[in-house]
GUVO-109364 format. One record per residue (C-alpha): residue number from 0; residue in three letters; x, y, z. Coordinates in steps of 0.5 Angstrom, whole numbers, plus 500, padded with zeros to 3 digits. Layout:
BEGIN
[NUM, 'ALA', [X, Y, Z]];
...
REM end
This chain:
BEGIN
[0, 'MET', [555, 474, 330]];
[1, 'ALA', [552, 479, 325]];
[2, 'LEU', [549, 484, 330]];
[3, 'ARG', [543, 487, 325]];
[4, 'SER', [541, 480, 324]];
[5, 'HIS', [544, 475, 329]];
[6, 'LEU', [546, 470, 324]];
[7, 'ILE', [552, 467, 326]];
[8, 'GLU', [558, 468, 321]];
[9, 'ALA', [564, 464, 324]];
[10, 'VAL', [565, 460, 330]];
[11, 'ARG', [571, 458, 334]];
[12, 'PHE', [570, 453, 340]];
[13, 'GLY', [574, 447, 344]];
[14, 'PRO', [578, 445, 350]];
[15, 'TYR', [577, 449, 356]];
[16, 'THR', [584, 449, 357]];
[17, 'LYS', [585, 454, 351]];
[18, 'SER', [584, 461, 352]];
[19, 'GLU', [577, 464, 349]];
[20, 'TYR', [583, 470, 346]];
[21, 'ALA', [587, 464, 342]];
[22, 'TYR', [580, 462, 339]];
[23, 'ALA', [578, 470, 338]];
[24, 'LEU', [585, 470, 334]];
[25, 'GLU', [583, 464, 329]];
[26, 'LEU', [577, 469, 327]];
[27, 'LEU', [580, 474, 325]];
[28, 'SER', [582, 471, 318]];
[29, 'THR', [574, 470, 317]];
[30, 'VAL', [571, 477, 318]];
[31, 'PRO', [569, 479, 311]];
[32, 'ALA', [571, 485, 307]];
[33, 'GLU', [568, 492, 308]];
[34, 'SER', [565, 491, 316]];
[35, 'LEU', [566, 494, 322]];
[36, 'THR', [568, 489, 328]];
[37, 'ILE', [565, 491, 335]];
[38, 'LEU', [570, 489, 340]];
[39, 'ASP', [569, 486, 347]];
[40, 'ARG', [574, 490, 351]];
[41, 'ASN', [577, 484, 354]];
[42, 'PHE', [580, 483, 346]];
[43, 'LEU', [583, 490, 347]];
[44, 'SER', [589, 487, 344]];
[45, 'ALA', [595, 489, 339]];
[46, 'GLU', [595, 483, 336]];
[47, 'VAL', [587, 483, 335]];
[48, 'LEU', [587, 489, 332]];
[49, 'ILE', [592, 489, 327]];
[50, 'GLY', [591, 483, 326]];
[51, 'LEU', [584, 485, 324]];
[52, 'ARG', [586, 490, 319]];
[53, 'GLU', [592, 487, 317]];
[54, 'GLY', [587, 482, 314]];
[55, 'GLY', [582, 486, 310]];
[56, 'LEU', [587, 490, 307]];
[57, 'ARG', [584, 489, 299]];
[58, 'GLU', [588, 492, 293]];
[59, 'GLY', [592, 497, 298]];
[60, 'LYS', [585, 499, 301]];
[61, 'GLU', [583, 498, 308]];
[62, 'ASP', [576, 496, 308]];
[63, 'ARG', [576, 492, 316]];
[64, 'HIS', [575, 496, 321]];
[65, 'TRP', [575, 496, 330]];
[66, 'LEU', [571, 499, 334]];
[67, 'VAL', [572, 497, 342]];
[68, 'ARG', [571, 502, 349]];
[69, 'ALA', [578, 503, 352]];
[70, 'LYS', [580, 500, 359]];
[71, 'SER', [582, 504, 365]];
[72, 'THR', [588, 502, 364]];
[73, 'THR', [589, 504, 357]];
[74, 'ARG', [595, 509, 355]];
[75, 'TRP', [595, 513, 349]];
[76, 'LYS', [599, 519, 346]];
[77, 'GLU', [595, 524, 343]];
[78, 'VAL', [597, 526, 336]];
[79, 'GLU', [592, 530, 334]];
[80, 'LYS', [586, 533, 337]];
[81, 'LEU', [580, 533, 332]];
[82, 'ALA', [574, 536, 336]];
[83, 'GLU', [572, 537, 344]];
[84, 'GLY', [573, 530, 346]];
[85, 'GLU', [576, 527, 340]];
[86, 'TRP', [583, 525, 338]];
[87, 'ILE', [587, 521, 333]];
[88, 'VAL', [592, 518, 338]];
[89, 'ASP', [598, 513, 338]];
[90, 'LEU', [597, 506, 342]];
[91, 'GLY', [602, 503, 345]];
[92, 'VAL', [604, 496, 344]];
[93, 'SER', [607, 492, 351]];
[94, 'ARG', [614, 489, 350]];
[95, 'GLU', [611, 482, 352]];
[96, 'ALA', [607, 483, 346]];
[97, 'ARG', [612, 485, 341]];
[98, 'LYS', [617, 479, 344]];
[99, 'ALA', [611, 473, 343]];
[100, 'ASN', [610, 476, 336]];
[101, 'PRO', [616, 481, 333]];
[102, 'ALA', [612, 482, 327]];
[103, 'LEU', [608, 487, 332]];
[104, 'PRO', [610, 495, 332]];
[105, 'LYS', [611, 499, 338]];
[106, 'THR', [605, 503, 336]];
[107, 'HIS', [599, 503, 332]];
[108, 'ARG', [593, 509, 331]];
[109, 'ALA', [587, 510, 333]];
[110, 'ARG', [582, 515, 334]];
[111, 'ALA', [579, 517, 341]];
[112, 'ILE', [572, 518, 342]];
[113, 'ALA', [569, 520, 349]];
[114, 'TYR', [562, 521, 351]];
[115, 'GLN', [558, 520, 358]];
[116, 'ARG', [550, 518, 357]];
[117, 'GLU', [546, 520, 362]];
[118, 'GLY', [546, 516, 368]];
[119, 'HIS', [552, 513, 366]];
[120, 'LYS', [560, 514, 367]];
[121, 'PRO', [564, 518, 362]];
[122, 'GLN', [567, 512, 357]];
[123, 'VAL', [572, 513, 350]];
[124, 'LEU', [571, 510, 345]];
[125, 'LEU', [578, 507, 341]];
[126, 'THR', [576, 505, 333]];
[127, 'SER', [580, 505, 326]];
[128, 'LEU', [575, 509, 323]];
[129, 'LEU', [580, 515, 323]];
[130, 'ASP', [576, 520, 318]];
[131, 'ALA', [571, 524, 322]];
[132, 'GLU', [567, 527, 317]];
[133, 'ARG', [566, 521, 314]];
[134, 'TYR', [564, 517, 321]];
[135, 'PRO', [562, 523, 325]];
[136, 'ALA', [562, 521, 333]];
[137, 'THR', [555, 521, 334]];
[138, 'GLU', [555, 515, 329]];
[139, 'ILE', [560, 511, 332]];
[140, 'ILE', [557, 512, 339]];
[141, 'ALA', [551, 509, 337]];
[142, 'LEU', [554, 504, 333]];
[143, 'TYR', [558, 501, 340]];
[144, 'HIS', [551, 500, 343]];
[145, 'GLU', [548, 495, 339]];
[146, 'ARG', [554, 490, 341]];
[147, 'TRP', [549, 489, 346]];
[148, 'GLU', [544, 485, 341]];
[149, 'ILE', [550, 479, 342]];
[150, 'GLU', [548, 478, 348]];
[151, 'LEU', [540, 478, 346]];
[152, 'GLY', [543, 472, 341]];
[153, 'TYR', [546, 468, 346]];
[154, 'ASP', [539, 469, 349]];
[155, 'GLU', [536, 466, 344]];
[156, 'LEU', [540, 460, 343]];
[157, 'LYS', [541, 459, 351]];
[158, 'THR', [534, 460, 353]];
[159, 'GLU', [529, 459, 348]];
[160, 'LEU', [533, 454, 343]];
[161, 'LEU', [537, 450, 349]];
[162, 'GLU', [530, 452, 353]];
[163, 'SER', [534, 453, 359]];
[164, 'GLU', [538, 447, 360]];
[165, 'VAL', [544, 447, 364]];
[166, 'THR', [548, 442, 360]];
[167, 'LEU', [547, 439, 354]];
[168, 'ARG', [546, 432, 353]];
[169, 'SER', [552, 428, 350]];
[170, 'LYS', [557, 425, 354]];
[171, 'SER', [563, 425, 350]];
[172, 'VAL', [568, 430, 347]];
[173, 'ARG', [566, 429, 340]];
[174, 'ALA', [558, 428, 340]];
[175, 'VAL', [558, 434, 344]];
[176, 'GLU', [562, 438, 338]];
[177, 'GLN', [556, 435, 333]];
[178, 'GLU', [551, 438, 339]];
[179, 'VAL', [554, 445, 339]];
[180, 'TRP', [555, 445, 331]];
[181, 'GLY', [547, 442, 330]];
[182, 'LEU', [545, 448, 335]];
[183, 'LEU', [548, 453, 332]];
[184, 'LEU', [545, 451, 325]];
[185, 'ALA', [539, 450, 327]];
[186, 'TYR', [539, 457, 330]];
[187, 'ASN', [541, 460, 324]];
[188, 'LEU', [536, 456, 319]];
[189, 'VAL', [531, 459, 323]];
[190, 'ARG', [535, 467, 324]];
[191, 'LEU', [536, 466, 315]];
[192, 'GLU', [528, 465, 315]];
[193, 'MET', [527, 470, 319]];
[194, 'GLU', [531, 475, 316]];
[195, 'ARG', [528, 473, 309]];
[196, 'VAL', [522, 476, 311]];
[197, 'ALA', [523, 482, 315]];
[198, 'GLU', [526, 483, 308]];
[199, 'GLU', [519, 482, 305]];
[200, 'ALA', [516, 485, 309]];
[201, 'LYS', [521, 492, 310]];
[202, 'VAL', [523, 491, 317]];
[203, 'ASP', [529, 489, 321]];
[204, 'PRO', [531, 482, 322]];
[205, 'THR', [531, 484, 330]];
[206, 'ARG', [523, 487, 329]];
[207, 'ILE', [520, 479, 328]];
[208, 'SER', [520, 475, 335]];
[209, 'PHE', [525, 470, 335]];
[210, 'VAL', [521, 465, 340]];
[211, 'ALA', [514, 465, 336]];
[212, 'SER', [518, 464, 329]];
[213, 'LEU', [521, 458, 332]];
[214, 'ARG', [516, 455, 335]];
[215, 'LEU', [513, 457, 328]];
[216, 'ILE', [518, 454, 323]];
[217, 'ARG', [519, 448, 328]];
[218, 'ASP', [512, 446, 328]];
[219, 'GLU', [513, 447, 320]];
[220, 'TRP', [518, 442, 319]];
[221, 'LEU', [514, 437, 324]];
[222, 'TRP', [508, 437, 318]];
[223, 'CYS', [513, 437, 312]];
[224, 'ALA', [517, 431, 315]];
[225, 'VAL', [510, 427, 313]];
[226, 'ALA', [508, 431, 307]];
[227, 'SER', [509, 429, 300]];
[228, 'PRO', [515, 434, 297]];
[229, 'GLY', [510, 437, 292]];
[230, 'ALA', [507, 441, 298]];
[231, 'VAL', [513, 444, 301]];
[232, 'PRO', [513, 450, 297]];
[233, 'ARG', [506, 452, 299]];
[234, 'HIS', [508, 450, 307]];
[235, 'LEU', [514, 455, 306]];
[236, 'ARG', [509, 461, 303]];
[237, 'ARG', [505, 460, 308]];
[238, 'LEU', [510, 460, 314]];
[239, 'ARG', [513, 466, 311]];
[240, 'GLN', [506, 469, 311]];
[241, 'ASP', [505, 467, 318]];
[242, 'GLN', [511, 470, 320]];
[243, 'LYS', [509, 477, 318]];
[244, 'TYR', [504, 476, 324]];
[245, 'PHE', [510, 476, 329]];
[246, 'ILE', [513, 484, 327]];
[247, 'LEU', [514, 487, 334]];
[248, 'PRO', [514, 495, 335]];
[249, 'GLU', [519, 499, 335]];
[250, 'ARG', [525, 499, 340]];
[251, 'ARG', [525, 504, 345]];
[252, 'SER', [531, 505, 345]];
[253, 'HIS', [530, 513, 347]];
[254, 'ARG', [530, 510, 355]];
[255, 'SER', [536, 509, 358]];
[256, 'TYR', [538, 507, 365]];
[257, 'PRO', [543, 505, 369]];
[258, 'ARG', [545, 497, 370]];
[259, 'ALA', [544, 495, 378]];
[260, 'VAL', [544, 488, 381]];
[261, 'LYS', [537, 486, 381]];
[262, 'VAL', [534, 485, 389]];
[263, 'LYS', [535, 476, 390]];
[264, 'MET', [527, 473, 391]];
[265, 'SER', [527, 472, 399]];
[266, 'SER', [522, 468, 404]];
[267, 'TYR', [525, 471, 409]];
[268, 'PRO', [526, 478, 412]];
[269, 'ARG', [531, 482, 410]];
[270, 'LYS', [537, 484, 414]];
[271, 'ARG', [536, 492, 415]];
[272, 'PRO', [541, 497, 419]];
[273, 'GLN', [537, 499, 425]];
[274, 'PRO', [538, 506, 427]];
[275, 'PRO', [542, 506, 435]];
[276, 'LYS', [536, 506, 441]];
[277, 'THR', [536, 512, 445]];
[278, 'ASP', [534, 513, 452]];
[279, 'GLU', [527, 515, 452]];
[280, 'LEU', [525, 521, 455]];
[281, 'ASN', [520, 522, 462]];
REM end
């Protein structure tokens, strides 16, 4: 997913007997040139990271990069200290990974950036953006937290487009595949229209309400189904003009709160620990 527009760039899915890691490897060839891929920690793997970089070599220049958060078990060898909390490091490639893929080297180079946000635990980011002057650490840290845009995209798909339905309606494998592709195409059509409106209004695509845009576009499609072909351009112009009313205020990104588990609503009284009873003094 392109995080700043929520447009889905490429998709792989299939039987649940195949891991999401295997599907991720199939996606590497679809990553566009001159891009930065922000990955979940589950994909902190030499095969994924090296495959992403090597697939982006163009005219001898590396133009595809990655950014991922380190795990607590991630180990590296420090090569050069760039600044306080910032190093060039060599990440080791496990013997099992090299046995499965003999083309993998024993190590690969990365840049480690340590930081801590208020109210959160210290973290370390790993990236292939080695040039500290061209890619300042503060910008990389801010970029990493845009990864959560994909969670908003999932919400748009599952909660809004699917109307919170738990399962798909199709009952055969082929029909399920067709339904998934249909949902993804419909989602991208809405998002593409939102991107065009954002470009006209000179705002970010994420500042336009997806829910309002979805309802408006859905209604317009129904009207266009019975309208004459000559009226479609007029409907489209009106739709884009109306969508500009759905521009949201800028996000209050300065607010930061630690993640916490919400208390589940219940009609029963909560069992709270009681202090031990003491004998009353007469």
